[in-house]
N, CA, C, O and the ligand as a Tripos MOL2 file, in Angstrom:
@<TRIPOS>MOLECULE
protein
  229   227    58     0     0
PROTEIN
NO_CHARGES

@<TRIPOS>ATOM
      1 N         244.6730  -80.9340   32.2270 N.3       1 MET1
      2 CA        243.5540  -80.2690   32.8950 C.3       1 MET1
      3 C         243.6560  -80.5260   34.3910 C.2       1 MET1
      4 O         243.8720  -81.6520   34.8380 O.2       1 MET1
      5 N         243.4920  -79.4350   35.1610 N.am      2 GLN2
      6 CA        243.6430  -79.5560   36.5960 C.3       2 GLN2
      7 C         242.3450  -79.1370   37.2770 C.2       2 GLN2
      8 O         241.7110  -78.1650   36.8660 O.2       2 GLN2
      9 N         241.9510  -79.8600   38.3070 N.am      3 CYS3
     10 CA        240.7200  -79.5520   39.0240 C.3       3 CYS3
     11 C         240.8750  -78.2310   39.7680 C.2       3 CYS3
     12 O         241.8920  -77.9730   40.4110 O.2       3 CYS3
     13 N         239.8300  -77.3970   39.6610 N.am      4 VAL4
     14 CA        239.8950  -76.0930   40.3090 C.3       4 VAL4
     15 C         239.6950  -76.2130   41.8170 C.2       4 VAL4
     16 O         239.9970  -75.2830   42.5640 O.2       4 VAL4
     17 N         239.1900  -77.3470   42.2540 N.am      5 ARG5
     18 CA        238.9100  -77.4970   43.6750 C.3       5 ARG5
     19 C         240.0740  -78.1480   44.4020 C.2       5 ARG5
     20 O         240.5620  -77.6340   45.4080 O.2       5 ARG5
     21 N         240.5050  -79.2710   43.8860 N.am      6 CYS6
     22 CA        241.5370  -80.0180   44.6120 C.3       6 CYS6
     23 C         242.8230  -80.1140   43.8120 C.2       6 CYS6
     24 O         243.7900  -80.7340   44.2550 O.2       6 CYS6
     25 N         242.8390  -79.5020   42.6310 N.am      7 ARG7
     26 CA        243.9940  -79.5410   41.7530 C.3       7 ARG7
     27 C         244.3900  -80.9590   41.3780 C.2       7 ARG7
     28 O         245.5520  -81.2560   41.1020 O.2       7 ARG7
     29 N         243.3980  -81.8110   41.3790 N.am      8 GLY8
     30 CA        243.6530  -83.1870   40.9840 C.3       8 GLY8
     31 C         243.5650  -83.3400   39.4770 C.2       8 GLY8
     32 O         243.4050  -82.3630   38.7450 O.2       8 GLY8
     33 N         243.6690  -84.5520   39.0380 N.am      9 LEU9
     34 CA        243.6350  -84.8280   37.6060 C.3       9 LEU9
     35 C         242.2010  -84.8760   37.1030 C.2       9 LEU9
     36 O         241.3470  -85.5430   37.6880 O.2       9 LEU9
     37 N         241.9470  -84.1600   36.0100 N.am     10 MET10
     38 CA        240.6230  -84.1900   35.4030 C.3      10 MET10
     39 C         240.6990  -84.9410   34.0840 C.2      10 MET10
     40 O         241.6430  -84.7760   33.3100 O.2      10 MET10
     41 N         239.6960  -85.7630   33.8420 N.am     11 VAL11
     42 CA        239.6650  -86.5370   32.6170 C.3      11 VAL11
     43 C         238.4370  -86.1560   31.8070 C.2      11 VAL11
     44 O         237.4080  -85.7630   32.3570 O.2      11 VAL11
     45 N         238.5610  -86.2790   30.5000 N.am     12 LYS12
     46 CA        237.4150  -85.9860   29.6390 C.3      12 LYS12
     47 C         236.4320  -87.1340   29.7520 C.2      12 LYS12
     48 O         236.8010  -88.3060   29.6800 O.2      12 LYS12
     49 N         235.1660  -86.7660   29.9330 N.am     13 ASP13
     50 CA        234.1540  -87.7890   30.1170 C.3      13 ASP13
     51 C         232.9070  -87.4060   29.3340 C.2      13 ASP13
     52 O         232.6770  -86.2350   29.0330 O.2      13 ASP13
     53 N         232.1220  -88.4000   29.0170 N.am     14 GLN14
     54 CA        230.9000  -88.1320   28.2550 C.3      14 GLN14
     55 C         229.7130  -88.0580   29.1950 C.2      14 GLN14
     56 O         229.5480  -88.8980   30.0800 O.2      14 GLN14
     57 N         228.8860  -87.0340   28.9900 N.am     15 PHE15
     58 CA        227.7100  -86.8470   29.8230 C.3      15 PHE15
     59 C         226.4640  -86.8320   28.9550 C.2      15 PHE15
     60 O         226.5340  -86.6720   27.7360 O.2      15 PHE15
     61 N         225.3420  -86.9990   29.5970 N.am     16 TYR16
     62 CA        224.0750  -86.9590   28.8670 C.3      16 TYR16
     63 C         223.1600  -85.9360   29.5040 C.2      16 TYR16
     64 O         223.1120  -85.7920   30.7250 O.2      16 TYR16
     65 N         222.4400  -85.2330   28.6590 N.am     17 ASP17
     66 CA        221.4740  -84.2760   29.1560 C.3      17 ASP17
     67 C         220.2000  -84.4200   28.3330 C.2      17 ASP17
     68 O         220.2280  -84.9090   27.2040 O.2      17 ASP17
     69 N         219.1060  -83.9970   28.9000 N.am     18 MET18
     70 CA        217.8370  -84.1410   28.2030 C.3      18 MET18
     71 C         217.4770  -82.8610   27.4620 C.2      18 MET18
     72 O         217.5760  -81.7610   28.0060 O.2      18 MET18
     73 N         217.0600  -83.0220   26.2220 N.am     19 LEU19
     74 CA        216.5570  -81.8900   25.4500 C.3      19 LEU19
     75 C         215.0430  -81.9870   25.3520 C.2      19 LEU19
     76 O         214.4500  -82.9940   25.7380 O.2      19 LEU19
     77 N         214.4280  -80.9430   24.8370 N.am     20 ASP20
     78 CA        212.9660  -80.8780   24.7820 C.3      20 ASP20
     79 C         212.3840  -82.1120   24.1020 C.2      20 ASP20
     80 O         211.9040  -83.0350   24.7610 O.2      20 ASP20
     81 N         212.4350  -82.1090   22.7760 N.am     21 ASP21
     82 CA        211.8890  -83.2490   22.0590 C.3      21 ASP21
     83 C         212.9150  -83.8070   21.0810 C.2      21 ASP21
     84 O         212.6060  -84.6200   20.2100 O.2      21 ASP21
     85 N         214.1140  -83.3490   21.2560 N.am     22 SER22
     86 CA        215.1710  -83.8280   20.3700 C.3      22 SER22
     87 C         215.7630  -85.1250   20.8910 C.2      22 SER22
     88 O         216.6120  -85.7470   20.2520 O.2      22 SER22
     89 N         215.2970  -85.5160   22.0620 N.am     23 GLY23
     90 CA        215.8390  -86.7280   22.6250 C.3      23 GLY23
     91 C         217.0480  -86.4500   23.4820 C.2      23 GLY23
     92 O         217.1290  -85.4300   24.1670 O.2      23 GLY23
     93 N         217.9640  -87.3520   23.4340 N.am     24 ARG24
     94 CA        219.1100  -87.2660   24.2990 C.3      24 ARG24
     95 C         220.2320  -86.4950   23.6510 C.2      24 ARG24
     96 O         220.5210  -86.6550   22.4650 O.2      24 ARG24
     97 N         220.8480  -85.6680   24.4370 N.am     25 LEU25
     98 CA        222.0210  -84.9530   23.9500 C.3      25 LEU25
     99 C         223.2330  -85.4110   24.7540 C.2      25 LEU25
    100 O         223.2460  -85.3700   25.9850 O.2      25 LEU25
    101 N         224.2160  -85.8340   24.0390 N.am     26 SER26
    102 CA        225.4360  -86.2280   24.7370 C.3      26 SER26
    103 C         226.5130  -85.1950   24.4510 C.2      26 SER26
    104 O         226.6040  -84.6510   23.3510 O.2      26 SER26
    105 N         227.3000  -84.9470   25.4400 N.am     27 PHE27
    106 CA        228.3620  -83.9780   25.2570 C.3      27 PHE27
    107 C         229.5330  -84.3710   26.1410 C.2      27 PHE27
    108 O         229.4270  -85.2340   27.0130 O.2      27 PHE27
    109 N         230.6330  -83.7170   25.8890 N.am     28 TYR28
    110 CA        231.8160  -84.0450   26.6510 C.3      28 TYR28
    111 C         232.1390  -82.9620   27.6670 C.2      28 TYR28
    112 O         231.9960  -81.7680   27.4030 O.2      28 TYR28
    113 N         232.5660  -83.3980   28.8010 N.am     29 GLY29
    114 CA        232.9580  -82.4640   29.8420 C.3      29 GLY29
    115 C         234.1600  -83.0150   30.5720 C.2      29 GLY29
    116 O         234.7630  -84.0080   30.1640 O.2      29 GLY29
    117 N         234.4890  -82.3590   31.6400 N.am     30 TRP30
    118 CA        235.6400  -82.7950   32.4200 C.3      30 TRP30
    119 C         235.2110  -83.2460   33.8050 C.2      30 TRP30
    120 O         234.3750  -82.6130   34.4500 O.2      30 TRP30
    121 N         235.8000  -84.3560   34.2560 N.am     31 ARG31
    122 CA        235.4620  -84.8720   35.5710 C.3      31 ARG31
    123 C         236.7460  -85.1450   36.3430 C.2      31 ARG31
    124 O         237.6920  -85.7410   35.8270 O.2      31 ARG31
    125 N         236.7540  -84.6970   37.5830 N.am     32 CYS32
    126 CA        237.9270  -84.9090   38.4260 C.3      32 CYS32
    127 C         237.9040  -86.3200   38.9860 C.2      32 CYS32
    128 O         236.8980  -86.7730   39.5330 O.2      32 CYS32
    129 N         239.0060  -86.9890   38.8440 N.am     33 VAL33
    130 CA        239.0700  -88.3600   39.3300 C.3      33 VAL33
    131 C         239.3100  -88.3930   40.8390 C.2      33 VAL33
    132 O         239.1720  -89.4370   41.4760 O.2      33 VAL33
    133 N         239.6690  -87.2410   41.4000 N.am     34 CYS34
    134 CA        239.9730  -87.1920   42.8270 C.3      34 CYS34
    135 C         238.7350  -86.8640   43.6590 C.2      34 CYS34
    136 O         238.3900  -87.6010   44.5830 O.2      34 CYS34
    137 N         238.0620  -85.7470   43.3280 N.am     35 CYS35
    138 CA        236.9270  -85.3080   44.1410 C.3      35 CYS35
    139 C         235.6030  -85.4350   43.4090 C.2      35 CYS35
    140 O         234.5470  -85.2150   44.0020 O.2      35 CYS35
    141 N         235.6410  -85.7840   42.1350 N.am     36 GLY36
    142 CA        234.4010  -85.9700   41.3950 C.3      36 GLY36
    143 C         233.8050  -84.6730   40.8780 C.2      36 GLY36
    144 O         232.6730  -84.6650   40.3930 O.2      36 GLY36
    145 N         234.5380  -83.5920   40.9720 N.am     37 ASN37
    146 CA        234.0560  -82.3200   40.4630 C.3      37 ASN37
    147 C         233.8700  -82.4020   38.9480 C.2      37 ASN37
    148 O         234.7030  -82.9670   38.2390 O.2      37 ASN37
    149 N         232.7740  -81.8340   38.4650 N.am     38 VAL38
    150 CA        232.4720  -81.9100   37.0390 C.3      38 VAL38
    151 C         232.4600  -80.5190   36.4260 C.2      38 VAL38
    152 O         231.8270  -79.5980   36.9430 O.2      38 VAL38
    153 N         233.1690  -80.3860   35.3160 N.am     39 LEU39
    154 CA        233.1650  -79.1340   34.5660 C.3      39 LEU39
    155 C         232.5850  -79.3950   33.1900 C.2      39 LEU39
    156 O         233.0980  -80.2200   32.4330 O.2      39 LEU39
    157 N         231.5280  -78.6970   32.8780 N.am     40 ASP40
    158 CA        231.0370  -78.7930   31.5110 C.3      40 ASP40
    159 C         230.3250  -77.5020   31.1440 C.2      40 ASP40
    160 O         229.6170  -76.9180   31.9650 O.2      40 ASP40
    161 N         230.5140  -77.0630   29.9150 N.am     41 PRO41
    162 CA        230.0080  -75.7600   29.4700 C.3      41 PRO41
    163 C         228.4950  -75.6830   29.4670 C.2      41 PRO41
    164 O         227.9370  -74.6050   29.6700 O.2      41 PRO41
    165 N         227.8170  -76.7980   29.2410 N.am     42 LEU42
    166 CA        226.3600  -76.7630   29.1780 C.3      42 LEU42
    167 C         225.7560  -76.4390   30.5310 C.2      42 LEU42
    168 O         224.8450  -75.6170   30.6320 O.2      42 LEU42
    169 N         226.2550  -77.0750   31.5530 N.am     43 ILE43
    170 CA        225.7210  -76.8320   32.8940 C.3      43 ILE43
    171 C         226.0810  -75.4260   33.3420 C.2      43 ILE43
    172 O         225.3240  -74.7890   34.0740 O.2      43 ILE43
    173 N         227.2240  -74.9480   32.9080 N.am     44 TRP44
    174 CA        227.6000  -73.5830   33.2500 C.3      44 TRP44
    175 C         226.6140  -72.5990   32.6420 C.2      44 TRP44
    176 O         226.2400  -71.6060   33.2660 O.2      44 TRP44
    177 N         226.1970  -72.8920   31.4130 N.am     45 LYS45
    178 CA        225.2790  -71.9850   30.7290 C.3      45 LYS45
    179 C         223.9120  -71.9870   31.3840 C.2      45 LYS45
    180 O         223.4080  -70.9370   31.7830 O.2      45 LYS45
    181 N         223.3120  -73.1560   31.4960 N.am     46 ASN46
    182 CA        221.9820  -73.2150   32.1060 C.3      46 ASN46
    183 C         222.1050  -73.7090   33.5250 C.2      46 ASN46
    184 O         221.8620  -74.8790   33.8170 O.2      46 ASN46
    185 N         222.4780  -72.8170   34.3890 N.am     47 LYS47
    186 CA        222.5760  -73.2120   35.7910 C.3      47 LYS47
    187 C         221.1810  -73.3780   36.3530 C.2      47 LYS47
    188 O         220.3780  -72.4460   36.3750 O.2      47 LYS47
    189 N         220.9220  -74.5670   36.7970 N.am     48 ARG48
    190 CA        219.5930  -74.8220   37.3420 C.3      48 ARG48
    191 C         219.5610  -74.4480   38.8010 C.2      48 ARG48
    192 O         220.5890  -74.4020   39.4770 O.2      48 ARG48
    193 N         218.3650  -74.1820   39.2720 N.am     49 GLY49
    194 CA        218.2200  -73.7640   40.6580 C.3      49 GLY49
    195 C         218.3530  -74.9050   41.6390 C.2      49 GLY49
    196 O         218.3300  -74.7070   42.8540 O.2      49 GLY49
    197 N         218.4910  -76.0990   41.0990 N.am     50 ARG50
    198 CA        218.5820  -77.2460   42.0090 C.3      50 ARG50
    199 C         220.0020  -77.3930   42.5310 C.2      50 ARG50
    200 O         220.9690  -76.9300   41.9260 O.2      50 ARG50
    201 N         220.0870  -78.0350   43.6420 N.am     51 HIS51
    202 CA        221.3980  -78.2570   44.2240 C.3      51 HIS51
    203 C         222.0840  -79.4160   43.5070 C.2      51 HIS51
    204 O         221.6150  -80.5540   43.5440 O.2      51 HIS51
    205 N         223.1640  -79.1150   42.8760 N.am     52 ALA52
    206 CA        223.9330  -80.1670   42.2420 C.3      52 ALA52
    207 C         224.7670  -80.8820   43.3070 C.2      52 ALA52
    208 O         224.8910  -80.4260   44.4440 O.2      52 ALA52
    209 N         225.3210  -81.9960   42.9030 N.am     53 SER53
    210 CA        226.0860  -82.7740   43.8660 C.3      53 SER53
    211 C         227.3340  -82.0300   44.3090 C.2      53 SER53
    212 O         227.8650  -82.2620   45.3950 O.2      53 SER53
    213 N         227.7860  -81.1350   43.4510 N.am     54 SER54
    214 CA        229.0260  -80.4450   43.7730 C.3      54 SER54
    215 C         228.7600  -79.0470   44.3260 C.2      54 SER54
    216 O         229.6970  -78.3140   44.6390 O.2      54 SER54
    217 N         227.4760  -78.6740   44.4460 N.am     55 ALA55
    218 CA        227.1490  -77.3370   44.9220 C.3      55 ALA55
    219 C         227.0900  -77.3270   46.4350 C.2      55 ALA55
    220 O         226.0490  -77.5920   47.0350 O.2      55 ALA55
    221 N         228.1730  -77.0310   47.0130 N.am     56 HIS56
    222 CA        228.2280  -76.9560   48.4760 C.3      56 HIS56
    223 C         229.0540  -75.7560   48.8520 C.2      56 HIS56
    224 O         230.2770  -75.7590   48.7130 O.2      56 HIS56
    225 N         228.3940  -74.7450   49.3220 N.am     57 VAL57
    226 CA        229.1180  -73.5130   49.6490 C.3      57 VAL57
    227 C         229.0890  -73.3170   51.1610 C.2      57 VAL57
    228 O         229.6400  -72.3390   51.6670 O.2      57 VAL57
    229 ZN        239.0310  -82.3920   42.2300 Zn       58 ZN58
@<TRIPOS>BOND
     1     1     2 1
     2     2     3 1
     3     3     4 2
     4     3     5 am
     5     5     6 1
     6     6     7 1
     7     7     8 2
     8     7     9 am
     9     9    10 1
    10    10    11 1
    11    11    12 2
    12    11    13 am
    13    13    14 1
    14    14    15 1
    15    15    16 2
    16    15    17 am
    17    17    18 1
    18    18    19 1
    19    19    20 2
    20    19    21 am
    21    21    22 1
    22    22    23 1
    23    23    24 2
    24    23    25 am
    25    25    26 1
    26    26    27 1
    27    27    28 2
    28    27    29 am
    29    29    30 1
    30    30    31 1
    31    31    32 2
    32    31    33 am
    33    33    34 1
    34    34    35 1
    35    35    36 2
    36    35    37 am
    37    37    38 1
    38    38    39 1
    39    39    40 2
    40    39    41 am
    41    41    42 1
    42    42    43 1
    43    43    44 2
    44    43    45 am
    45    45    46 1
    46    46    47 1
    47    47    48 2
    48    47    49 am
    49    49    50 1
    50    50    51 1
    51    51    52 2
    52    51    53 am
    53    53    54 1
    54    54    55 1
    55    55    56 2
    56    55    57 am
    57    57    58 1
    58    58    59 1
    59    59    60 2
    60    59    61 am
    61    61    62 1
    62    62    63 1
    63    63    64 2
    64    63    65 am
    65    65    66 1
    66    66    67 1
    67    67    68 2
    68    67    69 am
    69    69    70 1
    70    70    71 1
    71    71    72 2
    72    71    73 am
    73    73    74 1
    74    74    75 1
    75    75    76 2
    76    75    77 am
    77    77    78 1
    78    78    79 1
    79    79    80 2
    80    79    81 am
    81    81    82 1
    82    82    83 1
    83    83    84 2
    84    83    85 am
    85    85    86 1
    86    86    87 1
    87    87    88 2
    88    87    89 am
    89    89    90 1
    90    90    91 1
    91    91    92 2
    92    91    93 am
    93    93    94 1
    94    94    95 1
    95    95    96 2
    96    95    97 am
    97    97    98 1
    98    98    99 1
    99    99   100 2
   100    99   101 am
   101   101   102 1
   102   102   103 1
   103   103   104 2
   104   103   105 am
   105   105   106 1
   106   106   107 1
   107   107   108 2
   108   107   109 am
   109   109   110 1
   110   110   111 1
   111   111   112 2
   112   111   113 am
   113   113   114 1
   114   114   115 1
   115   115   116 2
   116   115   117 am
   117   117   118 1
   118   118   119 1
   119   119   120 2
   120   119   121 am
   121   121   122 1
   122   122   123 1
   123   123   124 2
   124   123   125 am
   125   125   126 1
   126   126   127 1
   127   127   128 2
   128   127   129 am
   129   129   130 1
   130   130   131 1
   131   131   132 2
   132   131   133 am
   133   133   134 1
   134   134   135 1
   135   135   136 2
   136   135   137 am
   137   137   138 1
   138   138   139 1
   139   139   140 2
   140   139   141 am
   141   141   142 1
   142   142   143 1
   143   143   144 2
   144   143   145 am
   145   145   146 1
   146   146   147 1
   147   147   148 2
   148   147   149 am
   149   149   150 1
   150   150   151 1
   151   151   152 2
   152   151   153 am
   153   153   154 1
   154   154   155 1
   155   155   156 2
   156   155   157 am
   157   157   158 1
   158   158   159 1
   159   159   160 2
   160   159   161 am
   161   161   162 1
   162   162   163 1
   163   163   164 2
   164   163   165 am
   165   165   166 1
   166   166   167 1
   167   167   168 2
   168   167   169 am
   169   169   170 1
   170   170   171 1
   171   171   172 2
   172   171   173 am
   173   173   174 1
   174   174   175 1
   175   175   176 2
   176   175   177 am
   177   177   178 1
   178   178   179 1
   179   179   180 2
   180   179   181 am
   181   181   182 1
   182   182   183 1
   183   183   184 2
   184   183   185 am
   185   185   186 1
   186   186   187 1
   187   187   188 2
   188   187   189 am
   189   189   190 1
   190   190   191 1
   191   191   192 2
   192   191   193 am
   193   193   194 1
   194   194   195 1
   195   195   196 2
   196   195   197 am
   197   197   198 1
   198   198   199 1
   199   199   200 2
   200   199   201 am
   201   201   202 1
   202   202   203 1
   203   203   204 2
   204   203   205 am
   205   205   206 1
   206   206   207 1
   207   207   208 2
   208   207   209 am
   209   209   210 1
   210   210   211 1
   211   211   212 2
   212   211   213 am
   213   213   214 1
   214   214   215 1
   215   215   216 2
   216   215   217 am
   217   217   218 1
   218   218   219 1
   219   219   220 2
   220   219   221 am
   221   221   222 1
   222   222   223 1
   223   223   224 2
   224   223   225 am
   225   225   226 1
   226   226   227 1
   227   227   228 2
@<TRIPOS>SUBSTRUCTURE
     1 MET1         2 RESIDUE 1 A MET
     2 GLN2         6 RESIDUE 1 A GLN
     3 CYS3        10 RESIDUE 1 A CYS
     4 VAL4        14 RESIDUE 1 A VAL
     5 ARG5        18 RESIDUE 1 A ARG
     6 CYS6        22 RESIDUE 1 A CYS
     7 ARG7        26 RESIDUE 1 A ARG
     8 GLY8        30 RESIDUE 1 A GLY
     9 LEU9        34 RESIDUE 1 A LEU
    10 MET10       38 RESIDUE 1 A MET
    11 VAL11       42 RESIDUE 1 A VAL
    12 LYS12       46 RESIDUE 1 A LYS
    13 ASP13       50 RESIDUE 1 A ASP
    14 GLN14       54 RESIDUE 1 A GLN
    15 PHE15       58 RESIDUE 1 A PHE
    16 TYR16       62 RESIDUE 1 A TYR
    17 ASP17       66 RESIDUE 1 A ASP
    18 MET18       70 RESIDUE 1 A MET
    19 LEU19       74 RESIDUE 1 A LEU
    20 ASP20       78 RESIDUE 1 A ASP
    21 ASP21       82 RESIDUE 1 A ASP
    22 SER22       86 RESIDUE 1 A SER
    23 GLY23       90 RESIDUE 1 A GLY
    24 ARG24       94 RESIDUE 1 A ARG
    25 LEU25       98 RESIDUE 1 A LEU
    26 SER26      102 RESIDUE 1 A SER
    27 PHE27      106 RESIDUE 1 A PHE
    28 TYR28      110 RESIDUE 1 A TYR
    29 GLY29      114 RESIDUE 1 A GLY
    30 TRP30      118 RESIDUE 1 A TRP
    31 ARG31      122 RESIDUE 1 A ARG
    32 CYS32      126 RESIDUE 1 A CYS
    33 VAL33      130 RESIDUE 1 A VAL
    34 CYS34      134 RESIDUE 1 A CYS
    35 CYS35      138 RESIDUE 1 A CYS
    36 GLY36      142 RESIDUE 1 A GLY
    37 ASN37      146 RESIDUE 1 A ASN
    38 VAL38      150 RESIDUE 1 A VAL
    39 LEU39      154 RESIDUE 1 A LEU
    40 ASP40      158 RESIDUE 1 A ASP
    41 PRO41      162 RESIDUE 1 A PRO
    42 LEU42      166 RESIDUE 1 A LEU
    43 ILE43      170 RESIDUE 1 A ILE
    44 TRP44      174 RESIDUE 1 A TRP
    45 LYS45      178 RESIDUE 1 A LYS
    46 ASN46      182 RESIDUE 1 A ASN
    47 LYS47      186 RESIDUE 1 A LYS
    48 ARG48      190 RESIDUE 1 A ARG
    49 GLY49      194 RESIDUE 1 A GLY
    50 ARG50      198 RESIDUE 1 A ARG
    51 HIS51      202 RESIDUE 1 A HIS
    52 ALA52      206 RESIDUE 1 A ALA
    53 SER53      210 RESIDUE 1 A SER
    54 SER54      214 RESIDUE 1 A SER
    55 ALA55      218 RESIDUE 1 A ALA
    56 HIS56      222 RESIDUE 1 A HIS
    57 VAL57      226 RESIDUE 1 A VAL
    58 ZN58       229 GROUP 0 **** ****
């Protein structure tokens, strides 16, 4: 897996997200060890209006 931003090495990592009343949901995504860019399908689906740490255009 290659980072789309810096083409660095991405590693599979476990993330946590909050669900309504189901408690904690953990899922796996990809994190770049070089720039810290995070790829995960859940965040892609529900893009929040807040500025993420990697949202810099
Ligand atoms: Zn990167």
